[in-house]
ZAMARGU-4260 file (C-alpha; in steps of 0.2 Angstrom, whole numbers, plus 5000, padded with zeros to 4 digits):
<rodrens>
0) 6147/5075/4984 | 6129/5071/4987 | 6132/5053/4990 | 6147/5055/5002 | 6139/5068/5013
5) 6122/5059/5014 | 6131/5043/5019 | 6142/5051/5032 | 6126/5060/5040 | 6116/5044/5039
10) 6130/5035/5048 | 6131/5048/5062 | 6148/5056/5056 | 6141/5074/5057 | 6157/5083/5059
15) 6166/5073/5045 | 6151/5077/5034 | 6153/5096/5037 | 6172/5095/5035 | 6170/5086/5018
20) 6158/5100/5012 | 6170/5113/5018 | 6184/5104/5007 | 6172/5103/4992 | 6167/5121/4994
25) 6185/5127/4995 | 6188/5117/4979 | 6174/5127/4971 | 6164/5111/4968 | 6145/5115/4965
30) 6133/5108/4977 | 6118/5097/4972 | 6100/5100/4976 | 6101/5087/4990 | 6117/5093/4997
35) 6111/5105/5010 | 6097/5096/5019 | 6108/5082/5027 | 6121/5095/5031 | 6108/5106/5040
40) 6103/5090/5049 | 6121/5088/5055 | 6121/5106/5062 | 6105/5102/5072 | 6113/5086/5079
45) 6128/5095/5084 | 6118/5110/5091 | 6129/5121/5080 | 6118/5137/5075 | 6134/5146/5069
50) 6138/5132/5056 | 6119/5132/5051 | 6120/5151/5048 | 6135/5148/5037 | 6126/5135/5027
55) 6111/5147/5026 | 6122/5160/5018 | 6128/5147/5005 | 6110/5142/5001 | 6106/5160/4997
60) 6122/5162/4986 | 6119/5146/4977 | 6100/5150/4975 | 6095/5134/4984 | 6085/5144/4997
65) 6071/5144/4984 | 6070/5125/4985 | 6056/5119/4996 | 6066/5104/5002 | 6081/5114/5007
70) 6071/5128/5015 | 6061/5115/5025 | 6077/5108/5031 | 6083/5125/5036 | 6067/5128/5046
75) 6069/5112/5055 | 6087/5116/5059 | 6084/5133/5066 | 6069/5126/5077 | 6081/5112/5084
80) 6094/5124/5089 | 6081/5136/5097 | 6082/5150/5084 | 6064/5152/5083 | 6064/5169/5075
85) 6075/5163/5061 | 6065/5148/5058 | 6049/5158/5057 | 6057/5170/5045 | 6063/5156/5033
90) 6045/5148/5034 | 6037/5165/5030 | 6048/5168/5015 | 6045/5151/5007 | 6036/5154/4991
95) 6031/5136/4989 | 6027/5127/5005 | 6022/5108/5007 | 6016/5097/5021 | 6033/5093/5026
100) 6037/5112/5028 | 6021/5114/5040 | 6026/5098/5049 | 6044/5105/5052 | 6037/5121/5060
105) 6023/5113/5070 | 6035/5100/5077 | 6048/5114/5081 | 6035/5125/5090 | 6029/5110/5100
110) 6046/5104/5105 | 6050/5122/5111 | 6034/5122/5121 | 6026/5135/5110 | 6010/5125/5110
115) 5997/5139/5106 | 6007/5144/5091 | 6009/5126/5085 | 5990/5125/5086 | 5988/5141/5076
120) 6000/5135/5062 | 5990/5118/5062 | 5974/5129/5058 | 5983/5136/5043 | 5985/5118/5035
125) 5966/5117/5030 | 5967/5135/5024 | 5981/5131/5012 | 5973/5114/5007 | 5984/5102/5015
130) 5978/5086/5024 | 5988/5082/5040 | 5997/5066/5041 | 6004/5055/5055 | 6019/5066/5058
135) 6007/5081/5060 | 5995/5072/5072 | 6010/5065/5082 | 6017/5083/5084 | 6001/5091/5089
140) 5998/5077/5102 | 6014/5082/5111 | 6007/5100/5113 | 5990/5093/5121 | 5992/5097/5140
145) 5974/5092/5144 | 5964/5076/5140 | 5950/5085/5131 | 5962/5092/5118 | 5971/5075/5117
150) 5955/5066/5114 | 5950/5078/5100 | 5967/5074/5091 | 5964/5056/5094 | 5947/5057/5085
155) 5956/5066/5071 | 5969/5052/5069 | 5954/5040/5067 | 5946/5051/5054 | 5963/5052/5044
160) 5966/5034/5046 | 5983/5036/5056 | 5977/5031/5073 | 5986/5014/5071 | 6002/5022/5065
165) 6017/5017/5076 | 6022/5035/5077 | 6005/5042/5082 | 6001/5027/5094 | 6017/5031/5103
170) 6012/5049/5105 | 5995/5044/5111 | 6002/5033/5124 | 6013/5048/5130 | 5999/5060/5129
175) 5987/5050/5139 | 6000/5045/5153 | 6005/5064/5154 | 5986/5067/5158 | 5985/5053/5170
180) 5973/5043/5160 | 5981/5026/5163 | 5966/5016/5157 | 5966/5025/5140 | 5985/5023/5140
185) 5985/5005/5141 | 5970/5003/5129 | 5979/5013/5115 | 5995/5002/5119 | 5986/4986/5118
190) 5976/4990/5102 | 5992/4995/5093 | 5995/4982/5079 | 6014/4984/5080 | 6026/4991/5093
195) 6044/4994/5094 | 6056/4998/5109 | 6051/5017/5108 | 6033/5012/5111 | 6037/5001/5125
200) 6048/5015/5133 | 6034/5027/5131 | 6022/5017/5141 | 6035/5011/5154 | 6040/5029/5157
205) 6022/5035/5158 | 6017/5021/5171 | 6033/5024/5181 | 6029/5043/5182 | 6011/5039/5188
210) 6018/5028/5201 | 6011/5011/5196 | 6028/5001/5197 | 6019/4983/5197 | 6011/4987/5180
215) 6028/4993/5174 | 6035/4976/5177 | 6020/4967/5169 | 6023/4977/5153 | 6042/4974/5154
220) 6038/4955/5156 | 6027/4956/5140 | 6040/4965/5130 | 6053/4951/5135 | 6040/4938/5129
225) 6037/4946/5113 | 6048/4950/5098 | 6043/4969/5097 | 6061/4975/5100 | 6076/4972/5111
230) 6077/4982/5127 | 6088/4998/5127 | 6095/5008/5141 | 6079/5018/5143 | 6069/5002/5145
235) 6081/4995/5158 | 6081/5011/5168 | 6062/5011/5169 | 6062/4993/5175 | 6076/4995/5188
240) 6067/5011/5194 | 6051/5001/5197 | 6060/4988/5206 | 6069/5001/5217 | 6052/5008/5223
245) 6046/4990/5226 | 6062/4984/5234 | 6062/4968/5224 | 6080/4964/5226 | 6080/4947/5218
250) 6071/4953/5202 | 6083/4968/5202 | 6098/4955/5201 | 6089/4947/5186 | 6088/4964/5177
255) 6106/4967/5181 | 6110/4951/5173 | 6100/4955/5158 | 6110/4971/5156 | 6126/4962/5157
260) 6120/4950/5143 | 6115/4964/5131 | 6131/4974/5135 | 6122/4988/5144 | 6130/4985/5162
265) 6142/5000/5159 | 6129/5012/5152 | 6129/5027/5163 | 6110/5028/5165 | 6108/5009/5168
270) 6123/5009/5180 | 6116/5024/5190 | 6099/5016/5191 | 6107/5000/5197 | 6117/5010/5211
275) 6100/5018/5216 | 6091/5001/5216 | 6104/4992/5226 | 6106/5006/5239 | 6087/5007/5242
280) 6087/4988/5244 | 6100/4989/5258 | 6114/4982/5248 | 6126/4996/5248 | 6141/4985/5244
285) 6133/4979/5228 | 6129/4997/5224 | 6147/5002/5226 | 6153/4988/5215 | 6142/4994/5201
290) 6148/5011/5204 | 6166/5006/5203 | 6163/4996/5187 | 6156/5012/5178 | 6173/5019/5179
295) 6175/5033/5166 | 6156/5032/5162 | 6152/5040/5179 | 6143/5057/5179 | 6139/5069/5193
300) 6122/5060/5194 | 6131/5044/5197 | 6142/5051/5211 | 6126/5059/5219 | 6117/5042/5218
305) 6131/5032/5227 | 6133/5046/5240 | 6114/5046/5243 | 6115/5027/5244 | 6128/5027/5257
310) 6119/5040/5268 | 6103/5030/5266 | 6112/5014/5273 | 6120/5024/5287 | 6137/5023/5279
315) 6141/5041/5282 | 6160/5038/5283 | 6160/5031/5266 | 6149/5045/5260 | 6162/5057/5266
320) 6176/5048/5257 | 6166/5047/5241 | 6163/5066/5242 | 6181/5069/5244 | 6186/5058/5229
325) 6173/5066/5217 | 6186/5079/5212 | 6197/5066/5205 | 6184/5062/5192 | 6186/5080/5186
330) 6169/5085/5194 | 6163/5098/5206 | 6149/5095/5219 | 6133/5104/5214 | 6119/5110/5225
335) 6112/5092/5225 | 6128/5084/5231 | 6130/5096/5245 | 6112/5094/5250 | 6114/5075/5250
340) 6128/5077/5263 | 6119/5089/5274 | 6102/5081/5274 | 6110/5064/5276 | 6119/5069/5292
345) 6103/5078/5298 | 6093/5062/5295 | 6106/5052/5304 | 6105/5064/5319 | 6123/5070/5316
350) 6119/5088/5317 | 6136/5094/5320 | 6143/5086/5304 | 6128/5093/5295 | 6132/5111/5300
355) 6151/5108/5296 | 6146/5103/5278 | 6134/5118/5277 | 6148/5130/5281 | 6159/5121/5268
360) 6146/5123/5255 | 6144/5142/5259 | 6163/5144/5258 | 6163/5135/5241 | 6151/5148/5234
365) 6136/5136/5232 | 6120/5143/5237 | 6109/5132/5248 | 6093/5125/5241 | 6076/5125/5249
370) 6078/5107/5253 | 6095/5110/5261 | 6087/5124/5272 | 6072/5113/5277 | 6084/5099/5282
375) 6095/5110/5293 | 6081/5118/5303 | 6075/5102/5312 | 6094/5100/5317 | 6094/5117/5325
380) 6078/5112/5335 | 6086/5095/5340 | 6103/5104/5346 | 6094/5119/5353 | 6105/5129/5341
385) 6095/5145/5341 | 6110/5155/5334 | 6112/5143/5319 | 6094/5144/5316 | 6094/5163/5316
390) 6108/5162/5303 | 6098/5151/5292 | 6083/5162/5294 | 6094/5177/5289 | 6100/5168/5274
395) 6082/5164/5269 | 6078/5183/5271 | 6092/5188/5260 | 6088/5175/5246 | 6070/5180/5247
400) 6064/5163/5252 | 6058/5166/5269 | 6040/5168/5263 | 6040/5151/5255 | 6027/5141/5264
405) 6039/5126/5267 | 6053/5137/5274 | 6041/5147/5285 | 6034/5131/5292 | 6051/5124/5296
410) 6056/5141/5304 | 6041/5141/5315 | 6044/5124/5320 | 6062/5128/5324 | 6059/5143/5334
415) 6045/5134/5344 | 6056/5120/5348 | 6070/5132/5354 | 6057/5141/5365 | 6056/5157/5355
420) 6037/5157/5352 | 6038/5176/5349 | 6049/5174/5333 | 6038/5160/5327 | 6022/5171/5329
425) 6031/5185/5319 | 6034/5173/5305 | 6016/5167/5306 | 6009/5185/5306 | 6020/5190/5291
430) 6007/5181/5280 | 5992/5192/5277 | 5984/5178/5268 | 5988/5162/5278 | 5993/5146/5268
435) 5978/5135/5266 | 5987/5119/5270 | 5986/5113/5288 | 6004/5109/5291 | 6008/5127/5293
440) 5995/5129/5306 | 5999/5113/5315 | 6017/5120/5318 | 6009/5135/5328 | 5997/5124/5338
445) 6009/5111/5343 | 6023/5124/5346 | 6012/5134/5358 | 6007/5118/5366 | 6025/5113/5369
450) 6029/5129/5376 | 6014/5129/5388 | 6004/5143/5380 | 5988/5133/5378 | 5977/5148/5376
455) 5987/5154/5361 | 5986/5137/5353 | 5967/5137/5355 | 5967/5154/5347 | 5977/5148/5332
460) 5965/5133/5330 | 5950/5145/5331 | 5958/5156/5318 | 5961/5141/5307 | 5942/5137/5307
465) 5937/5155/5304 | 5949/5156/5288 | 5941/5140/5282 | 5957/5130/5282 | 5953/5111/5284
470) 5962/5103/5299 | 5970/5086/5296 | 5972/5072/5308 | 5988/5079/5316 | 5978/5095/5320
475) 5966/5086/5330 | 5979/5076/5339 | 5987/5093/5344 | 5970/5100/5350 | 5965/5085/5360
480) 5982/5084/5368 | 5980/5102/5373 | 5963/5098/5380 | 5970/5084/5390 | 5984/5094/5398
485) 5972/5109/5402 | 5958/5098/5408 | 5945/5105/5395 | 5933/5090/5394 | 5919/5099/5385
490) 5931/5107/5372 | 5939/5090/5370 | 5922/5081/5366 | 5918/5095/5354 | 5934/5093/5344
495) 5932/5074/5344 | 5915/5075/5337 | 5920/5089/5325 | 5933/5078/5317 | 5920/5066/5309
500) 5904/5077/5308 | 5912/5092/5301 | 5928/5086/5292 | 5925/5068/5288 | 5940/5062/5297
505) 5939/5045/5306 | 5947/5045/5323 | 5963/5035/5325 | 5969/5026/5340 | 5980/5041/5344
510) 5964/5052/5345 | 5955/5039/5356 | 5971/5039/5367 | 5970/5058/5369 | 5952/5057/5374
515) 5955/5042/5386 | 5969/5052/5394 | 5958/5068/5395 | 5944/5059/5403 | 5956/5049/5414
520) 5965/5065/5420 | 5948/5073/5424 | 5942/5058/5434 | 5929/5052/5422 | 5935/5034/5421
525) 5919/5025/5417 | 5917/5037/5401 | 5935/5033/5397 | 5931/5014/5398 | 5916/5016/5387
530) 5926/5025/5374 | 5939/5011/5374 | 5925/4999/5371 | 5920/5009/5355 | 5937/5007/5348
535) 5939/4993/5334 | 5956/4988/5340 | 5962/4997/5356 | 5980/4999/5357 | 5991/4994/5372
540) 5995/5013/5376 | 5976/5017/5378 | 5974/5003/5391 | 5990/5009/5399 | 5984/5027/5399
545) 5968/5022/5408 | 5978/5011/5421 | 5988/5026/5425 | 5972/5036/5428 | 5966/5023/5439
550) 5981/5025/5450 | 5979/5043/5451 | 5961/5042/5456 | 5964/5026/5466 | 5951/5015/5457
555) 5957/4998/5460 | 5942/4989/5452 | 5944/4997/5435 | 5963/4996/5438 | 5962/4977/5440
560) 5952/4976/5424 | 5965/4987/5414 | 5980/4977/5421 | 5972/4960/5416 | 5969/4967/5398
565) 5987/4973/5397 | 5994/4957/5403 | 5985/4948/5389 | 5992/4960/5376 | 6010/4960/5384
570) 6011/4943/5394 | 6030/4947/5398 | 6027/4964/5405 | 6026/4965/5424 | 6022/4984/5424
575) 6003/4983/5424 | 6003/4972/5440 | 6016/4983/5448 | 6005/4998/5445 | 5990/4989/5452
580) 6000/4983/5467 | 6004/5002/5470 | 5986/5006/5469 | 5981/4994/5482 | 5996/4999/5493
585) 5991/5017/5493 | 5973/5011/5499 | 5982/5000/5513 | 5974/4985/5505 | 5989/4974/5510
590) 5980/4957/5506 | 5977/4962/5488 | 5995/4969/5487 | 6001/4951/5492 | 5989/4943/5480
595) 5996/4954/5465 | 6014/4951/5470 | 6010/4932/5471 | 6003/4933/5454 | 6019/4941/5447
600) 6029/4927/5454 | 6018/4913/5448 | 6019/4921/5430 | 6038/4922/5432 | 6038/4941/5429
605) 6053/4951/5435 | 6050/4968/5442 | 6061/4980/5434 | 6075/4986/5445 | 6077/5005/5448
610) 6094/5012/5443 | 6102/5027/5449 | 6109/5040/5436 | 6121/5047/5449 | 6139/5044/5444
615) 6151/5035/5456 | 6168/5042/5458
</rodrens>
């Protein structure tokens, strides 16, 4: 019985092993000392605590519960099926523990994220005279959530002589990458005398998680050049995901070919990653072909990936067809699926369709996610659909999410764009302690500016400074724009200087543009010109802004300079000369008007025709 059951479990036939034991038990065949450990392993693999509890009772009746090997396997099984209380009870009742018993408990606690408890058990090892081994150290490393603790375990591994162990090295790679210590991650990886596919997967996953896709591809290339293991589905998924973020379509095709060569092209994870990669590279037809080839291996994640890809590539009709076909695979759309449809239509500026799917989702009983709500609120703003916005606000209140910072910011923006600054202010004032991130405040400042209430906008900016919230670049664009529209030159200069001196923000061309516009509107044309000269690379819009100011103040000399600058930057654009001609015309300098028009003709520029928008019946 021992040999048959062990072989079945070793070969992965867990149900068959348990069935064979049941037959032997019915035939009153007495079990051996090594019968129960593999059976308990089968229970853990099948996530079957009930079957494990039955075997536990058999252990007690046959007396094998006193055997350290069997009790250790029982502890391990209970840990893996998340029956922690039972696992601890079995461990406490063990009369003769060994290192394997402690390792089973430490590993189980770490896997169930009871890290503090695992460290306490680890402390008992020395008290009971046990020397940790590679399994102990590797298990402890998985519970290190900070680099200091991880380094201490690394030092212990050196002292114990297990730092170069394959299992420990792989755990060190995972620990350092989780702590965003990429230099240490690569050093451990490169110092390992031997590696396998699990090691490579650990470093690839860590690098991908830390957003260094080029390094992911370098490590993958090294793996292919070595003989340290054949890539598996996890390896290919990491490589394909890195390619998707870099949009390296040609290399993606090569990895696809490798997947076909090693027989993984129909693997669910690999196929889904390929769908995502081809979609992001703009090849939605190739993505659909891969999705079709997955056939019965498709999961809801695969469906979500192809729907997302269709929306990304502006194929909304195909996305709708796929959404409707999903049920034929025996699947139901989840919150993510609905959100993909709603946010997809929102991004494509098809607001009516976005709301249609939102209503369908509510009727189906699926609760909208935060992402779904934040996708819909801008649509309300675009469509000026205040009633729909209020409905979403009501839903956010009922689900107790209206106080979420992202939701509140989106609601403020929506109400401001719909002209309801009163409601936006109510949301803003509901926070006794205001969020410390500037986007929340920017929504109020820009919203008041959009609605012409500049004093309230300045009030919010002043309050922002009083509450020690650091403004960002967008904040100052909003403030400088307000100063420009209200003609507050002094306040504009203060804000412009404040950017760098108090907050360390370098002005961008947009900030310079706002200042040039402010000075131009206020008639300080020479100061505007001096400011442009300070810019490293003045944009066309800055010159155009000052040229417009020259027209307002009939400054033909500076106007001619700006027109010539713009003509150098945009040789085919006649507008600067047309504006200059208008300046001379308003000053009745007809000779100059003729000169400018002649210049337009000599350069072969065509003055834009004026079109009427009045319909002809």
